[in-house]
Each structure stands twice: as C-alpha cells, then as structure tokens.
DSSP file (Angstrom, degrees, kcal/mol; ACC not computed):
  #  RESIDUE AA STRUCTURE BP1 BP2  ACC     N-H-->O    O-->H-N    N-H-->O    O-->H-N    TCO  KAPPA ALPHA  PHI   PSI    X-CA   Y-CA   Z-CA
    1    1 A M              0   0    0      0, 0.0     2,-0.5     0, 0.0     0, 0.0   0.000 360.0 360.0 360.0 132.4   -1.8   76.0  -40.8
    2    2 A K        -     0   0    0      0, 0.0     2,-0.3     0, 0.0     0, 0.0  -0.937 360.0-148.7-112.7 123.6   -5.6   76.1  -41.0
    3    3 A L        -     0   0    0     -2,-0.5    82,-0.0     1,-0.1     0, 0.0  -0.621  24.2-109.7 -87.0 148.7   -7.6   74.5  -38.2
    4    4 A S     >  -     0   0    0     -2,-0.3     4,-2.3     1,-0.1     5,-0.2  -0.221  28.6-107.8 -68.8 164.3  -11.0   73.0  -38.9
    5    5 A A  H  > S+     0   0    0      1,-0.2     4,-2.9     2,-0.2     5,-0.3   0.874 121.1  58.6 -60.1 -37.4  -14.2   74.6  -37.7
    6    6 A K  H  > S+     0   0    0      1,-0.2     4,-2.3     2,-0.2    -1,-0.2   0.929 107.9  44.6 -59.7 -45.7  -14.5   71.8  -35.1
    7    7 A S  H  > S+     0   0    0      2,-0.2     4,-2.6     1,-0.2    -1,-0.2   0.912 114.1  49.2 -64.9 -42.8  -11.1   72.7  -33.6
    8    8 A R  H  X S+     0   0    0     -4,-2.3     4,-2.5     2,-0.2    -2,-0.2   0.900 113.0  46.7 -65.8 -40.5  -11.9   76.4  -33.6
    9    9 A Y  H  X S+     0   0    0     -4,-2.9     4,-2.6     2,-0.2     5,-0.2   0.890 111.6  51.8 -68.0 -38.8  -15.3   75.9  -32.0
   10   10 A A  H  X S+     0   0    0     -4,-2.3     4,-2.3    -5,-0.3     5,-0.2   0.942 112.6  45.6 -61.3 -47.0  -13.7   73.6  -29.4
   11   11 A L  H  X S+     0   0    0     -4,-2.6     4,-2.3     1,-0.2     5,-0.2   0.935 113.7  48.0 -62.5 -47.0  -11.1   76.2  -28.6
   12   12 A A  H  X S+     0   0    0     -4,-2.5     4,-2.2     1,-0.2    -1,-0.2   0.909 112.8  49.3 -61.6 -41.9  -13.6   79.0  -28.4
   13   13 A S  H  X S+     0   0    0     -4,-2.6     4,-2.1     1,-0.2    -1,-0.2   0.903 112.4  46.8 -64.6 -41.8  -16.0   77.0  -26.2
   14   14 A L  H  X S+     0   0    0     -4,-2.3     4,-2.3     2,-0.2    -1,-0.2   0.845 110.0  52.6 -72.8 -32.4  -13.2   76.0  -23.8
   15   15 A V  H  X S+     0   0    0     -4,-2.3     4,-2.3     2,-0.2    -1,-0.2   0.918 108.5  52.0 -65.4 -41.7  -11.9   79.5  -23.6
   16   16 A K  H  X S+     0   0    0     -4,-2.2     4,-1.2     1,-0.2    -2,-0.2   0.917 110.5  48.0 -58.0 -43.3  -15.4   80.6  -22.7
   17   17 A M  H  < S+     0   0    0     -4,-2.1     4,-0.5     1,-0.2     3,-0.3   0.891 110.1  52.1 -64.4 -39.0  -15.5   78.0  -20.0
   18   18 A A  H >< S+     0   0    0     -4,-2.3     3,-0.7     1,-0.2     4,-0.3   0.868 104.3  57.4 -65.4 -35.9  -12.1   79.1  -18.7
   19   19 A L  H 3< S+     0   0    0     -4,-2.3    -1,-0.2     1,-0.2    -2,-0.2   0.826 118.5  30.9 -64.8 -31.4  -13.3   82.7  -18.5
   20   20 A V  T 3X S+     0   0    0     -4,-1.2     4,-3.3    -3,-0.3    -1,-0.2   0.300  87.4 114.0-107.6   8.2  -16.2   81.7  -16.1
   21   21 A H  T <4 S+     0   0    0     -3,-0.7    -1,-0.1    -4,-0.5    -2,-0.1   0.840  77.1  45.0 -52.0 -45.3  -14.3   78.8  -14.5
   22   22 A Q  T  4 S+     0   0    0     -4,-0.3    -1,-0.2     1,-0.2    -2,-0.1   0.919 122.8  34.5 -68.5 -44.0  -14.1   80.4  -11.0
   23   23 A A  T  4 S+     0   0    0      1,-0.3    -2,-0.2    -4,-0.2    -1,-0.2   0.794 131.8  26.5 -82.6 -29.2  -17.7   81.6  -10.8
   24   24 A Q     <  -     0   0    0     -4,-3.3    -1,-0.3    -7,-0.2    -4,-0.1  -0.755  60.9-179.7-140.1  87.9  -19.4   78.8  -12.7
   25   25 A P  S    S+     0   0    0      0, 0.0    43,-0.4     0, 0.0     2,-0.4   0.809  74.1  46.6 -64.0 -30.7  -17.5   75.5  -12.6
   26   26 A T        -     0   0    0     41,-0.1     2,-0.4    37,-0.1    41,-0.2  -0.918  66.6-177.0-115.0 143.3  -20.1   73.7  -14.8
   27   27 A V  B     -A   66   0A   0     39,-2.5    39,-3.2    -2,-0.4     2,-0.2  -0.994  20.8-128.9-135.6 139.2  -21.5   75.1  -18.1
   28   28 A T     >  -     0   0    0     -2,-0.4     4,-1.9    37,-0.2     5,-0.2  -0.540  20.0-123.2 -85.8 155.6  -24.1   73.6  -20.3
   29   29 A V  H  > S+     0   0    0      1,-0.2     4,-3.2     2,-0.2     5,-0.2   0.870 113.6  58.6 -62.0 -36.1  -23.6   73.2  -24.1
   30   30 A L  H  > S+     0   0    0      2,-0.2     4,-2.6     1,-0.2     5,-0.2   0.914 103.8  50.3 -61.1 -43.4  -26.8   75.2  -24.6
   31   31 A E  H  > S+     0   0    0      2,-0.2     4,-2.5     1,-0.2    -1,-0.2   0.935 114.7  43.5 -59.9 -46.4  -25.3   78.2  -22.7
   32   32 A I  H  X S+     0   0    0     -4,-1.9     4,-2.9     2,-0.2     5,-0.3   0.929 113.1  52.0 -65.1 -44.9  -22.1   78.0  -24.8
   33   33 A A  H  X>S+     0   0    0     -4,-3.2     5,-1.7     1,-0.2     4,-1.0   0.909 113.8  43.5 -58.8 -44.2  -24.0   77.6  -28.0
   34   34 A E  H  <5S+     0   0    0     -4,-2.6    -1,-0.2    -5,-0.2    -2,-0.2   0.916 115.8  47.3 -68.9 -42.8  -26.2   80.6  -27.3
   35   35 A T  H  <5S+     0   0    0     -4,-2.5    -2,-0.2    -5,-0.2    -1,-0.2   0.915 124.1  31.1 -65.3 -43.9  -23.4   82.8  -26.1
   36   36 A L  H  <5S-     0   0    0     -4,-2.9    -1,-0.2    -5,-0.2    -2,-0.2   0.462 105.3-123.9 -95.9  -1.9  -21.1   82.0  -29.0
   37   37 A E  T  <5 +     0   0    0     -4,-1.0     2,-0.3    -5,-0.3    -3,-0.2   0.952  60.2 144.5  55.5  54.9  -23.9   81.4  -31.6
   38   38 A I      < -     0   0    0     -5,-1.7    -1,-0.2    -6,-0.2    -2,-0.1  -0.919  61.1 -90.0-119.2 146.6  -22.7   77.9  -32.5
   39   39 A S     >  -     0   0    0     -2,-0.3     4,-2.4     1,-0.2     5,-0.2  -0.349  29.3-145.0 -57.4 127.3  -25.0   75.0  -33.3
   40   40 A K  H  > S+     0   0    0      1,-0.2     4,-2.3     2,-0.2    -1,-0.2   0.897  99.6  52.2 -61.9 -41.5  -26.0   73.1  -30.1
   41   41 A I  H  > S+     0   0    0      2,-0.2     4,-1.4     1,-0.2    -1,-0.2   0.912 110.8  47.1 -63.4 -42.8  -26.0   69.8  -32.0
   42   42 A Y  H  > S+     0   0    0      1,-0.2     4,-1.9     2,-0.2    -1,-0.2   0.910 111.8  50.9 -65.3 -42.4  -22.5   70.4  -33.4
   43   43 A L  H  X S+     0   0    0     -4,-2.4     4,-3.0     1,-0.2     5,-0.2   0.865 104.0  58.1 -63.9 -36.2  -21.2   71.5  -30.0
   44   44 A E  H  X S+     0   0    0     -4,-2.3     4,-1.6     1,-0.2    -1,-0.2   0.902 107.4  47.6 -61.0 -39.9  -22.6   68.3  -28.4
   45   45 A R  H  X S+     0   0    0     -4,-1.4     4,-1.7     2,-0.2    -1,-0.2   0.908 112.4  49.3 -65.8 -41.4  -20.5   66.2  -30.8
   46   46 A I  H  X S+     0   0    0     -4,-1.9     4,-2.3     1,-0.2    -2,-0.2   0.924 111.0  49.1 -63.2 -44.8  -17.4   68.3  -30.1
   47   47 A F  H  X S+     0   0    0     -4,-3.0     4,-2.2     1,-0.2    -1,-0.2   0.808 105.2  58.7 -67.9 -28.5  -17.9   68.0  -26.3
   48   48 A S  H  X S+     0   0    0     -4,-1.6     4,-2.0    -5,-0.2    -1,-0.2   0.916 109.3  44.4 -63.2 -42.3  -18.4   64.3  -26.7
   49   49 A E  H  X S+     0   0    0     -4,-1.7     4,-2.0     2,-0.2    -2,-0.2   0.888 112.2  52.0 -69.0 -39.2  -14.9   64.1  -28.3
   50   50 A L  H  <>S+     0   0    0     -4,-2.3     5,-2.7     2,-0.2     6,-1.0   0.865 109.4  50.8 -64.6 -34.8  -13.5   66.5  -25.6
   51   51 A R  H ><5S+     0   0    0     -4,-2.2     3,-1.4     3,-0.2    -2,-0.2   0.911 108.8  50.1 -68.6 -42.4  -14.9   64.2  -22.9
   52   52 A R  H 3<5S+     0   0    0     -4,-2.0    -2,-0.2     1,-0.3    -1,-0.2   0.857 110.3  51.2 -62.6 -33.8  -13.3   61.1  -24.5
   53   53 A G  T 3<5S-     0   0    0     -4,-2.0    -1,-0.3    -5,-0.1    -2,-0.2   0.425 114.3-123.1 -81.6   1.3  -10.0   63.0  -24.6
   54   54 A E  T < 5S+     0   0    0     -3,-1.4    -3,-0.2     2,-0.2    -2,-0.1   0.753  79.2 121.0  61.8  28.6  -10.6   63.8  -20.9
   55   55 A V  S   <S+     0   0    0     -5,-2.7    14,-2.2     1,-0.2    15,-0.5   0.819  81.0  20.8 -83.4 -36.5  -10.4   67.5  -21.4
   56   56 A V  E     -B   68   0A   0     -6,-1.0     2,-0.3    12,-0.2    12,-0.2  -0.898  68.1-157.8-126.8 159.6  -13.9   68.0  -20.0
   57   57 A G  E     -B   67   0A   0     10,-2.6    10,-2.2    -2,-0.3     2,-0.4  -0.783  15.6-135.9-123.4 172.4  -16.1   65.9  -17.7
   58   58 A S  E     -B   66   0A   0     -2,-0.3     2,-0.4     8,-0.2     8,-0.2  -0.969   9.0-158.8-136.7 152.3  -19.8   66.0  -17.4
   59   59 A I  E     -B   65   0A   0      6,-2.5     6,-1.9    -2,-0.4     2,-0.2  -0.997  19.2-142.4-126.2 129.3  -22.4   65.9  -14.6
   60   60 A K        +     0   0    0     -2,-0.4     3,-0.2     4,-0.2     2,-0.2  -0.520  54.9  51.6 -87.7 158.6  -26.0   64.9  -15.3
   61   61 A G  S >  S-     0   0    0     -2,-0.2     3,-1.6     1,-0.2    -2,-0.1  -0.480 101.3 -49.7 111.4-179.9  -29.0   66.5  -13.8
   62   62 A S  T 3  S+     0   0    0      1,-0.3    -1,-0.2    -2,-0.2    -2,-0.0   0.801 138.2  40.3 -65.2 -30.6  -30.5   69.9  -13.2
   63   63 A Q  T 3  S+     0   0    0     -3,-0.2    -1,-0.3     2,-0.0    -2,-0.1   0.218 101.8 111.8 -98.6  14.6  -27.3   71.4  -11.9
   64   64 A G    <   +     0   0    0     -3,-1.6     2,-0.3    -6,-0.0    -4,-0.2   0.001  25.6 118.8 -82.1-174.6  -25.2   69.5  -14.4
   65   65 A G  E     - B   0  59A   0     -6,-1.9    -6,-2.5   -37,-0.1     2,-0.3  -0.944  62.5 -48.6 149.0-165.6  -23.2   70.4  -17.4
   66   66 A Y  E     -AB  27  58A   0    -39,-3.2   -39,-2.5    -2,-0.3     2,-0.3  -0.748  46.9-173.4-101.4 149.9  -19.6   70.2  -18.5
   67   67 A Y  E     - B   0  57A   0    -10,-2.2   -10,-2.6    -2,-0.3     2,-0.3  -0.967  32.5-102.0-137.8 154.6  -16.6   71.1  -16.5
   68   68 A L  E     - B   0  56A   0    -43,-0.4   -12,-0.2    -2,-0.3   -13,-0.1  -0.607  23.3-146.3 -74.1 133.5  -12.8   71.4  -17.2
   69   69 A T  S    S+     0   0    0    -14,-2.2     2,-0.3    -2,-0.3    -1,-0.1   0.723  84.4  28.5 -76.0 -19.8  -11.0   68.3  -15.8
   70   70 A K  S    S-     0   0    0    -15,-0.5     5,-0.1     1,-0.0    -2,-0.0  -0.914 101.5 -84.7-132.3 161.8   -8.0   70.4  -15.0
   71   71 A A    >>  -     0   0    0     -2,-0.3     3,-2.3     1,-0.1     4,-0.9  -0.287  44.5-110.1 -61.0 151.5   -7.5   74.1  -14.2
   72   72 A P  T 34 S+     0   0    0      0, 0.0    57,-1.8     0, 0.0    56,-0.8   0.820 119.4  57.1 -55.4 -32.1   -7.3   76.4  -17.2
   73   73 A N  T 34 S+     0   0    0      1,-0.2    -2,-0.1    55,-0.2    54,-0.0   0.521 110.3  45.1 -79.5  -2.1   -3.6   77.0  -16.5
   74   74 A E  T <4 S+     0   0    0     -3,-2.3     2,-0.6     2,-0.1    -1,-0.2   0.464  92.3  90.4-112.9  -7.5   -3.0   73.3  -16.7
   75   75 A T     <  -     0   0    0     -4,-0.9    53,-2.2    -3,-0.5    54,-0.3  -0.821  65.0-158.1 -95.3 117.4   -5.0   72.5  -19.9
   76   76 A T  B  >  -C  127   0B   0     -2,-0.6     4,-1.7    51,-0.2    51,-0.2  -0.565  27.7-122.0 -97.1 158.7   -2.9   72.9  -23.0
   77   77 A L  H  > S+     0   0    0     49,-2.2     4,-3.0    46,-1.0     5,-0.3   0.839 112.7  62.3 -62.2 -33.1   -3.9   73.5  -26.6
   78   78 A Y  H  > S+     0   0    0     45,-1.3     4,-2.6    48,-0.3    -1,-0.2   0.936 103.5  47.7 -58.6 -46.7   -2.1   70.2  -27.5
   79   79 A E  H  > S+     0   0    0     44,-0.2     4,-1.1     2,-0.2    -1,-0.2   0.897 114.5  47.0 -61.3 -41.1   -4.5   68.2  -25.3
   80   80 A I  H >X S+     0   0    0     -4,-1.7     4,-1.7     2,-0.2     3,-0.5   0.965 115.6  42.4 -66.3 -53.5   -7.6   70.0  -26.7
   81   81 A L  H 3X S+     0   0    0     -4,-3.0     4,-3.0     1,-0.2     7,-0.2   0.853 110.6  56.6 -65.9 -34.3   -6.5   69.6  -30.4
   82   82 A A  H 3< S+     0   0    0     -4,-2.6    -1,-0.2    -5,-0.3    -2,-0.2   0.808 107.4  51.7 -65.0 -28.0   -5.4   66.0  -29.9
   83   83 A S  H << S+     0   0    0     -4,-1.1    -2,-0.2    -3,-0.5    -1,-0.2   0.895 122.7  26.5 -74.2 -40.9   -8.9   65.3  -28.6
   84   84 A V  H  < S+     0   0    0     -4,-1.7    -2,-0.2     1,-0.2    -3,-0.2   0.687 134.3  29.7 -99.4 -19.4  -10.8   66.8  -31.5
   85   85 A E    ><  +     0   0    0     -4,-3.0     3,-2.0    -5,-0.2     4,-0.4  -0.469  61.3 161.1-136.6  64.0   -8.3   66.4  -34.4
   86   86 A P  G >  S+     0   0    0      0, 0.0     3,-1.4     0, 0.0     4,-0.3   0.791  71.9  68.6 -59.1 -26.6   -6.1   63.4  -33.6
   87   87 A A  G >  S+     0   0    0      1,-0.3     3,-0.8     2,-0.2    -5,-0.1   0.762  85.2  70.9 -64.1 -23.7   -5.0   63.3  -37.3
   88   88 A L  G <  S+     0   0    0     -3,-2.0    -1,-0.3     1,-0.2    -6,-0.1   0.819 108.3  33.9 -59.8 -29.8   -3.1   66.5  -36.8
   89   89 A F  G <  S+     0   0    0     -3,-1.4    -1,-0.2    -4,-0.4    -2,-0.2   0.277  90.8 119.0-113.0   8.4   -0.5   64.6  -34.6
   90   90 A A  S <  S-     0   0    0     -3,-0.8     2,-0.2    -4,-0.3     3,-0.1  -0.416  73.4 -99.7 -73.3 152.0   -0.5   61.3  -36.4
   91   91 A T        -     0   0    0     -2,-0.1    -1,-0.1     1,-0.1     2,-0.1  -0.503  42.1-107.8 -71.4 138.2    2.7   60.0  -37.9
   92   92 A N        -     0   0    0     -2,-0.2     2,-0.2     1,-0.1    -1,-0.1  -0.407  31.6-119.7 -65.8 140.1    3.0   60.6  -41.7
   93   93 A D        -     0   0    0      1,-0.1     2,-0.2    -2,-0.1    -1,-0.1  -0.507  35.3 -98.3 -74.3 149.2    2.7   57.5  -43.8
   94   94 A A        -     0   0    0     -2,-0.2    -1,-0.1     1,-0.2     4,-0.1  -0.485  39.9-177.4 -67.1 137.5    5.6   56.7  -46.0
   95   95 A T  S    S+     0   0    0     -2,-0.2    -1,-0.2     5,-0.1     3,-0.1   0.785  77.8  13.2-107.7 -38.0    5.0   57.9  -49.5
   96   96 A V  S  > S+     0   0    0      4,-0.2     4,-3.3     1,-0.1     8,-0.3  -0.019  82.8 126.2-129.4  30.7    8.1   56.8  -51.5
   97   97 A E  T  4 S+     0   0    0      1,-0.2    -1,-0.1     2,-0.2     8,-0.1   0.873  79.6  39.5 -60.5 -40.6    9.7   54.4  -49.1
   98   98 A T  T  4 S+     0   0    0      2,-0.2    -1,-0.2     1,-0.1    -2,-0.1   0.856 124.9  36.4 -80.0 -34.2    9.9   51.5  -51.6
   99   99 A T  T  4 S+     0   0    0      1,-0.2    -2,-0.2    -4,-0.1    -1,-0.1   0.792 137.7  11.7 -89.4 -29.0   10.8   53.5  -54.7
  100  100 A A     X  +     0   0    0     -4,-3.3     4,-2.2     1,-0.1     3,-0.4  -0.510  64.3 168.8-148.3  72.9   13.1   56.1  -53.1
  101  101 A P  H  > S+     0   0    0      0, 0.0     4,-2.4     0, 0.0     5,-0.2   0.820  79.8  55.6 -60.7 -32.4   14.0   55.2  -49.5
  102  102 A K  H  > S+     0   0    0      2,-0.2     4,-2.2     1,-0.2     5,-0.1   0.904 108.7  47.4 -67.6 -39.8   16.7   57.8  -49.2
  103  103 A I  H  > S+     0   0    0     -3,-0.4     4,-2.8     2,-0.2     5,-0.2   0.919 111.7  51.4 -64.8 -43.2   14.2   60.6  -50.1
  104  104 A E  H  X S+     0   0    0     -4,-2.2     4,-2.2    -8,-0.3    -2,-0.2   0.924 111.3  46.6 -60.6 -45.7   11.7   59.2  -47.6
  105  105 A R  H  X S+     0   0    0     -4,-2.4     4,-2.7     2,-0.2    -1,-0.2   0.892 112.7  50.7 -63.9 -39.2   14.3   59.1  -44.8
  106  106 A A  H  X S+     0   0    0     -4,-2.2     4,-3.0     2,-0.2     5,-0.5   0.921 110.0  49.3 -65.0 -44.0   15.4   62.7  -45.7
  107  107 A L  H  X>S+     0   0    0     -4,-2.8     5,-2.3     1,-0.2     4,-2.2   0.912 113.4  47.5 -60.6 -42.5   11.8   64.0  -45.7
  108  108 A T  I  <>S+     0   0    0     -4,-2.2     5,-2.5    -5,-0.2    -2,-0.2   0.937 117.7  40.8 -64.2 -46.7   11.2   62.3  -42.3
  109  109 A A  I  <5S+     0   0    0     -4,-2.7    -2,-0.2    -5,-0.2    -1,-0.2   0.872 126.7  30.8 -71.9 -37.9   14.5   63.7  -40.8
  110  110 A V  I  <5S+     0   0    0     -4,-3.0    -3,-0.2    -5,-0.2    -2,-0.2   0.784 135.4  12.2 -95.4 -29.7   14.3   67.2  -42.3
  111  111 A V  I  X5S+     0   0    0     -4,-2.2     4,-2.3    -5,-0.5     5,-0.3   0.817 121.1  42.7-113.7 -62.9   10.6   67.9  -42.5
  112  112 A Y  I  ><S+     0   0    0     -5,-2.3     4,-2.5     1,-0.2     5,-0.2   0.926 116.4  41.2 -63.6 -52.6    8.2   65.6  -40.8
  113  113 A E  H  ><S+     0   0    0     -5,-2.5     4,-2.9    -6,-0.2     5,-0.2   0.939 117.7  45.8 -65.3 -47.7    9.9   65.0  -37.4
  114  114 A P  H  > S+     0   0    0      0, 0.0     4,-2.6     0, 0.0     5,-0.2   0.906 114.6  49.2 -62.0 -38.5   11.0   68.6  -36.9
  115  115 A M  H  X S+     0   0    0     -4,-2.3     4,-2.4     2,-0.2     5,-0.2   0.935 113.6  45.9 -64.8 -45.4    7.6   70.0  -37.9
  116  116 A H  H  X S+     0   0    0     -4,-2.5     4,-2.6    -5,-0.3     5,-0.2   0.940 115.0  47.0 -61.3 -48.1    5.8   67.6  -35.6
  117  117 A N  H  X S+     0   0    0     -4,-2.9     4,-2.4     1,-0.2    -2,-0.2   0.892 113.1  48.4 -63.8 -40.9    8.2   68.3  -32.6
  118  118 A T  H  X S+     0   0    0     -4,-2.6     4,-2.5    -5,-0.2    -1,-0.2   0.930 113.6  46.4 -65.7 -45.7    8.0   72.1  -33.1
  119  119 A L  H  X S+     0   0    0     -4,-2.4     4,-2.7    -5,-0.2     5,-0.2   0.923 113.3  49.1 -63.0 -44.4    4.2   72.1  -33.3
  120  120 A E  H  X S+     0   0    0     -4,-2.6     4,-2.1    -5,-0.2    -2,-0.2   0.929 112.3  47.9 -61.7 -45.3    3.8   69.8  -30.3
  121  121 A T  H  X S+     0   0    0     -4,-2.4     4,-0.8    -5,-0.2    -1,-0.2   0.919 113.3  48.3 -61.9 -44.5    6.2   71.9  -28.2
  122  122 A L  H >< S+     0   0    0     -4,-2.5     3,-0.9     1,-0.2     4,-0.3   0.948 113.7  45.2 -60.8 -50.4    4.4   75.1  -29.2
  123  123 A L  H >< S+     0   0    0     -4,-2.7   -45,-1.3     1,-0.3   -46,-1.0   0.795 109.7  54.6 -69.4 -28.7    0.9   73.8  -28.4
  124  124 A K  H 3< S+     0   0    0     -4,-2.1    -1,-0.3    -5,-0.2    -2,-0.2   0.665 104.9  56.9 -75.6 -15.4    2.0   72.2  -25.1
  125  125 A G  T << S+     0   0    0     -3,-0.9     2,-0.5    -4,-0.8    -1,-0.2   0.485  94.7  75.5 -92.7  -3.7    3.3   75.7  -24.1
  126  126 A I    <   -     0   0    0     -3,-0.7   -49,-2.2    -4,-0.3   -48,-0.3  -0.934  64.7-168.7-112.4 128.7    0.0   77.4  -24.5
  127  127 A T  B  >  -C   76   0B   0     -2,-0.5     4,-1.6   -51,-0.2   -51,-0.2  -0.695  37.0-111.9-111.7 164.8   -2.7   77.0  -22.0
  128  128 A L  H  > S+     0   0    0    -53,-2.2     4,-2.9   -56,-0.8   -55,-0.2   0.869 119.5  58.8 -57.9 -37.0   -6.4   77.9  -21.8
  129  129 A S  H  > S+     0   0    0    -57,-1.8     4,-2.7   -54,-0.3    -1,-0.2   0.891 100.6  54.8 -61.9 -40.4   -5.5   80.4  -19.2
  130  130 A D  H  > S+     0   0    0    -58,-0.3     4,-1.6     1,-0.2    -1,-0.2   0.925 113.6  41.1 -58.3 -45.5   -3.1   82.2  -21.6
  131  131 A I  H  X S+     0   0    0     -4,-1.6     4,-2.9     2,-0.2    -2,-0.2   0.906 113.4  53.0 -71.3 -41.6   -5.9   82.6  -24.1
  132  132 A A  H  X S+     0   0    0     -4,-2.9     4,-2.7     1,-0.2    -2,-0.2   0.904 108.3  50.8 -61.7 -41.6   -8.5   83.5  -21.5
  133  133 A L  H  X S+     0   0    0     -4,-2.7     4,-1.8     2,-0.2    -1,-0.2   0.908 112.3  46.8 -62.8 -41.2   -6.3   86.2  -20.1
  134  134 A Q  H  X S+     0   0    0     -4,-1.6     4,-2.1    -5,-0.2    -2,-0.2   0.923 113.3  48.5 -64.8 -44.3   -5.8   87.7  -23.6
  135  135 A A  H  X S+     0   0    0     -4,-2.9     4,-2.2     1,-0.2    -2,-0.2   0.882 108.5  54.4 -64.0 -38.3   -9.5   87.5  -24.3
  136  136 A Q  H  X S+     0   0    0     -4,-2.7     4,-0.6     1,-0.2    -1,-0.2   0.907 110.2  46.3 -62.3 -42.2  -10.3   89.2  -21.0
  137  137 A G  H >< S+     0   0    0     -4,-1.8     3,-0.5     1,-0.2     4,-0.3   0.863 111.7  51.9 -66.6 -36.4   -8.0   92.1  -21.9
  138  138 A E  H 3< S+     0   0    0     -4,-2.1    -2,-0.2     1,-0.2    -1,-0.2   0.839  98.9  63.5 -69.6 -34.2   -9.5   92.3  -25.4
  139  139 A E  H 3< S-     0   0    0     -4,-2.2    -1,-0.2    -5,-0.1     3,-0.2   0.735 111.7-123.7 -65.7 -19.9  -13.1   92.4  -24.0
  140  140 A G    <<  -     0   0    0     -4,-0.6     2,-1.6    -3,-0.5    -3,-0.1   0.957  26.6-159.0  80.8  86.9  -12.1   95.7  -22.4
  141  141 A N        +     0   0    0     -4,-0.3     2,-0.2    -5,-0.2    -1,-0.2  -0.596  39.3 172.6 -88.4  71.7  -12.4   96.1  -18.8
  142  142 A Y        -     0   0    0     -2,-1.6     2,-0.5    -3,-0.2    -3,-0.0  -0.563  29.7-149.2 -90.7 147.5  -12.4   99.8  -19.4
  143  143 A M        -     0   0    0     -2,-0.2     2,-0.5     2,-0.0    -2,-0.0  -0.970  14.5-158.4-114.1 122.6  -13.0  102.5  -16.8
  144  144 A Y        -     0   0    0     -2,-0.5     2,-0.5     2,-0.0    -2,-0.0  -0.866   3.6-163.5-104.9 133.4  -14.6  105.7  -18.2
  145  145 A Y              0   0    0     -2,-0.5    -2,-0.0     1,-0.1     0, 0.0  -0.960 360.0 360.0-114.7 130.9  -14.3  109.0  -16.3
  146  146 A L              0   0    0     -2,-0.5    -1,-0.1     0, 0.0    -2,-0.0   0.368 360.0 360.0-114.9 360.0  -16.6  111.8  -17.3
C-alpha cells in the first residue's frame, strides 16, 4: 500500500508534534515546515483537513499554533489518515453487480470487507505515541564515554 505525500506529511508533522508535546503544546505550521523541510502552504492545507477531522485544534494570536486534540497515546493512525485521505476507508462501489452479482458478492465477502476490517484494526492499534517513541530511539539519545 502506498500512501500519498499528503498522508506522509501529515503523519510526519503529527509525530513531530507528539515528540515535543510535553514541552511545547502548540506548534506553528512554520516551525514544522522549517524543521521537516515541507512547503508551508502545503502543510497549511493538510492542517486544515486535520482540524476538520478534529485531530488538531488551533489557537490564534502570538502564542497560537496547532495542538493535538488528544494525547499522543490516544491519537490513532486511523483518525489521522481518515482526516486527510477519507477515500482510503470508503466502501468500494459495486463493479459487476448487475452483470455478475455472485462475483460481486464473493469479492465483497472475500476481499473488500476483510481487507477493510484488517486495515482499520491495524491502524486503530497504532498511536502517535508508538511512532514518536520509535523515532526518539532512532534519533539516538546516545551517551559517549571517552
């Protein structure tokens, strides 16, 4: 499965927010754009969709920015991806229902429904916190002794 650039940027931005969540509850799009080297204009559109999906909220003003509406350990990948890529979770349209209804029912029962259910279960089981913890370990909090 290949995720769009929009989904990948949304995930990377929210992981960045999760990493600084305790110390910095609000983050500006500009800060994220500069840190991750992503277009600010593109990120603003992504955050608009995340806000509509209630994954993030926003505060206006000099101390403003975006904040996670739930703690990183309560925000799932399913919620994030459903906000920016709703078509990923849409029900498949019938393709041969009128010409071959038995094939259509078989495809739905054997392929479409199990695939949808498995993906949904997987994505609901992964949180921003899970990814942030992995990223934190990858960044290397190494101690060097000389």
